[in-house]
C-alpha positions in Angstrom: 23.5 4.0 17.0 25.2 6.3 14.4 23.8 4.2 11.5 20.3 5.1 12.6 21.1 8.8 12.3 22.4 8.2 8.8 19.1 6.6 7.7 17.2 9.4 9.5 19.2 11.9 7.4 18.1 10.1 4.2 14.5 10.1 5.6 14.5 13.9 6.3 16.2 14.6 2.9 13.5 12.8 1.1 10.7 14.7 2.9 12.3 18.0 1.9 12.7 16.8 -1.7 9.1 15.6 -1.8 7.8 19.1 -0.8 9.5 20.7 -3.8 7.5 18.9 -6.5 4.1 20.6 -6.0 2.6 19.9 -9.5 3.0 16.1 -9.0 1.1 16.5 -5.8 -1.8 18.3 -7.5 -2.0 15.7 -10.2 -2.1 12.9 -7.6 -4.9 14.6 -5.6 -7.0 15.2 -8.7 -6.5 11.6 -9.9 -7.3 10.1 -6.4 -10.4 12.4 -6.1 -11.8 11.3 -9.5 -11.3 7.6 -8.6 -12.8 8.0 -5.2 -15.9 10.0 -6.2 -16.5 7.8 -9.3 -16.2 4.7 -7.1 -18.8 6.2 -4.7 -21.3 6.7 -7.5 -20.6 3.2 -8.8 -21.3 1.5 -5.4 -24.4 3.7 -4.7 -25.8 2.5 -8.1 -24.8 -1.1 -7.3 -26.5 -1.0 -3.9 -29.6 0.5 -5.5 -29.3 3.6 -3.3 -32.5 5.6 -2.8 -31.8 9.1 -1.7 -35.0 9.1 0.4 -33.7 6.3 2.6 -30.8 6.6 5.1 -27.6 4.7 4.4 -28.2 2.2 7.2 -31.3 0.8 5.4 -29.2 -0.3 2.3 -27.2 -3.5 2.8 -25.6 -6.1 0.5 -23.8 -9.2 1.7 -23.9 -8.0 5.3 -22.2 -4.7 4.5 -24.1 -1.4 4.7 -23.7 1.2 1.9 -22.4 3.6 4.6 -19.6 1.2 5.5 -18.9 0.6 1.8 -18.4 4.4 1.2 -16.1 4.6 4.2 -14.2 1.6 2.7 -13.8 3.6 -0.6 -12.4 6.7 1.1 -10.0 4.7 3.3 -8.9 2.6 0.4 -7.8 5.9 -1.3 -5.9 6.9 1.9 -4.2 3.5 2.0 -3.2 3.6 -1.6 -1.1 6.7 -0.7 0.3 5.2 2.5 1.2 2.0 0.7 2.8 3.6 -2.3 6.4 2.5 -3.0 9.2 3.6 -5.3 11.7 0.8 -4.4 11.3 -1.2 -7.6 11.9 1.9 -9.8 14.9 2.8 -7.7 16.4 -0.7 -8.2 15.6 -0.5 -11.9 17.2 2.9 -12.4 20.3 1.9 -10.3 20.8 -1.3 -12.3 20.2 0.5 -15.6 22.7 3.3 -15.1 25.2 1.1 -13.4 25.3 2.9 -10.1 24.1 -0.1 -8.2 27.6 -1.5 -7.7 29.0 1.8 -6.2 25.8 2.3 -4.1 26.5 -1.1 -2.5 29.9 0.0 -1.4 28.4 2.8 0.7 28.5 2.4 4.5 24.7 2.0 4.5 22.7 -0.9 3.2 21.3 0.1 -0.2 17.9 -1.4 0.5 17.8 0.4 3.8 18.3 3.7 1.9 15.5 2.8 -0.4 13.2 2.1 2.5 14.1 5.3 4.2 13.4 7.2 1.0 9.9 5.6 0.7 9.1 6.4 4.4 10.2 10.0 3.9 8.1 10.3 0.7 5.0 8.8 2.5 5.5 11.2 5.4 5.3 14.1 3.1 2.3 12.6 1.3 0.4 12.6 4.6 0.2 16.3 4.4 0.2 16.6 0.6 -2.3 14.0 -0.4 -4.0 12.3 2.5 -5.4 15.3 4.3 -6.9 16.7 1.1 -8.3 13.3 0.2 -10.0 13.0 3.6 -11.4 16.5 3.4 -12.7 16.0 -0.1 -14.2 12.6 0.8 -15.8 14.0 3.9 -17.4 16.9 2.0 -18.6 15.1 -1.1 -19.2 11.5 0.1 -19.3 11.1 3.9 -17.2 11.5 7.0 -15.1 8.2 7.1 -15.6 7.5 10.8 -14.1 4.3 12.2 -16.8 1.8 13.3 -15.2 1.1 16.7 -12.4 3.3 18.0 -11.2 0.5 20.4 -10.0 -1.3 17.2 -7.6 1.7 16.3 -4.5 0.0 17.7 -5.1 -3.1 15.7 -5.8 -1.1 12.6 -2.5 0.8 13.1 -0.6 -2.4 13.6 -2.2 -4.1 10.7 -1.4 -1.0 8.5 2.3 -1.2 9.4 2.3 -4.9 8.6 0.5 -4.1 5.3 3.2 -1.6 4.4 5.9 -4.1 5.2 4.3 -6.8 3.0 3.7 -4.4 0.2 7.2 -3.0 0.3 8.8 -6.4 0.4 6.8 -7.5 -2.6 7.8 -4.4 -4.5 11.4 -4.9 -3.6 11.3 -8.6 -4.7 9.6 -7.6 -7.9 12.3 -4.9 -8.5 14.8 -7.7 -8.5 13.6 -8.5 -12.0 15.8 -5.5 -13.1 18.9 -7.7 -12.6 17.7 -10.0 -15.4 15.4 -7.9 -17.6 16.3 -4.8 -19.7 13.1 -2.9 -19.0 10.6 -3.7 -16.2 8.6 -0.5 -16.3 5.6 -2.1 -18.1 5.8 -5.1 -15.6 5.8 -2.6 -12.7 2.5 -1.0 -14.0 0.9 -4.4 -14.5 2.0 -5.5 -11.0 0.6 -2.3 -9.5 -2.9 -2.6 -10.9 -3.1 -6.4 -10.5 -2.1 -6.1 -6.8 -4.8 -3.5 -6.1 -7.4 -5.7 -7.8 -6.4 -8.9 -5.9 -5.9 -7.1 -2.5 -9.4 -5.8 -2.1 -8.5 -2.2 -2.8 -10.9 -1.8 -5.8 -13.4 -4.6 -5.1 -13.7 -6.1 -1.6 -12.9 -9.8 -1.5 -16.3 -10.6 0.0 -17.9 -9.7 -3.4 -15.7 -12.4 -5.1 -16.9 -16.1 -5.4 -16.0 -18.0 -2.2 -13.6 -20.3 -3.9 -11.7 -17.4 -5.4 -11.8 -15.3 -2.2 -10.3 -18.3 -0.3 -7.5 -18.6 -2.8 -6.7 -14.9 -2.4 -6.8 -15.2 1.4 -4.1 -17.9 1.2 -1.8 -15.3 -0.6 -0.3 -12.2 0.9 -2.3 -9.8 -1.3 -5.5 -9.9 0.9 -3.4 -8.7 3.9 -2.3 -5.5 2.2 -5.6 -3.7 1.8 -8.5 -6.0 2.7 -7.5 -6.7 6.4 -6.9 -3.2 7.6 -10.0 -1.9 5.8 -12.1 -4.8 7.3 -10.9 -3.7 10.8 -11.7 -0.1 10.1 -15.3 -0.7 9.1 -15.8 -3.5 11.6 -16.6 -6.2 9.0 -14.8 -9.0 10.9 -15.1 -10.3 14.5 -12.3 -10.0 17.1 -11.3 -13.6 16.7 -11.2 -13.4 12.9 -9.1 -10.2 13.1 -6.6 -11.8 15.4 -6.4 -14.9 13.2 -5.9 -12.8 10.0 -3.3 -10.5 11.7 -1.3 -13.6 12.7 -1.3 -14.8 9.1 -0.4 -11.3 8.1 2.6 -11.3 10.4 3.7 -14.8 9.1 3.6 -13.4 5.5 5.8 -10.5 6.6 8.4 -12.9 8.0 8.2 -15.2 5.0 8.6 -12.4 2.5 11.4 -10.9 4.6 13.3 -14.1 4.5 12.7 -14.4 0.7 14.0 -10.9 0.2 17.1 -11.5 2.4 18.0 -14.6 0.3 17.3 -12.9 -3.1 19.1 -9.6 -2.2 22.2 -11.5 -1.0 22.4 -13.5 -4.2 21.9 -10.3 -6.3 24.6 -8.5 -4.2 27.1 -11.4 -4.6 26.4 -11.5 -8.4 27.1 -7.7 -8.7 30.3 -7.9 -6.6 31.6 -10.8 -8.7 30.8 -9.3 -12.1 31.7 -5.8 -11.0 28.2 -4.3 -11.8 
């Protein structure tokens, strides 16, 4: 079990490193707060919110404004929990040529990248998520879960979401082995994924034919599913069906990543970096 301790060391080191960059944290909090509050005003206007009426009286497409505001706050929280840096780590390692020596280390290089991402997210729980929840509760509403009995499913779905999102990012990072600069592509991928995954606009507001296409892809199982569970949008049967599909996508992407990473590793070892 010594190899686990080595990954834990990387994990703890990344936590310590993350706490040293305070100004980056302040910038992220300000950005997330602006997006969250602006989104709240947008959805209130879209719902035709009347301040003289309680939230529960305003409903569109079977979703109350109160639930939509909870959705916005929790989407901001998930955007922090699902943040990854693996594609940039792959790009920088390939660009500076350190990828070949990194792969000679006694630890799996992608395991190191995963440990770093987990360490960074652990630090962000205290640096970003708690401030976002406090600000959202004060200026929008308290994002209470609709049914606390669904909390285990929500937590499991979130872990599966992180796995899917991380694998997609790692697979995307493999472009660095064939492209000179993938920074612009990473930015496009980031914003496109948030749009197609229900982070910005819930899939139930899309046309049925388009929403069904997105549900056949892994994107809907990154943000949309855990947020649906949190606000109680889907029934128990629907949640179990979607979580099963979510688990299947995790396995499929895991196998794809295993194959692609093996080929990339073999190519580096043959060419010497």
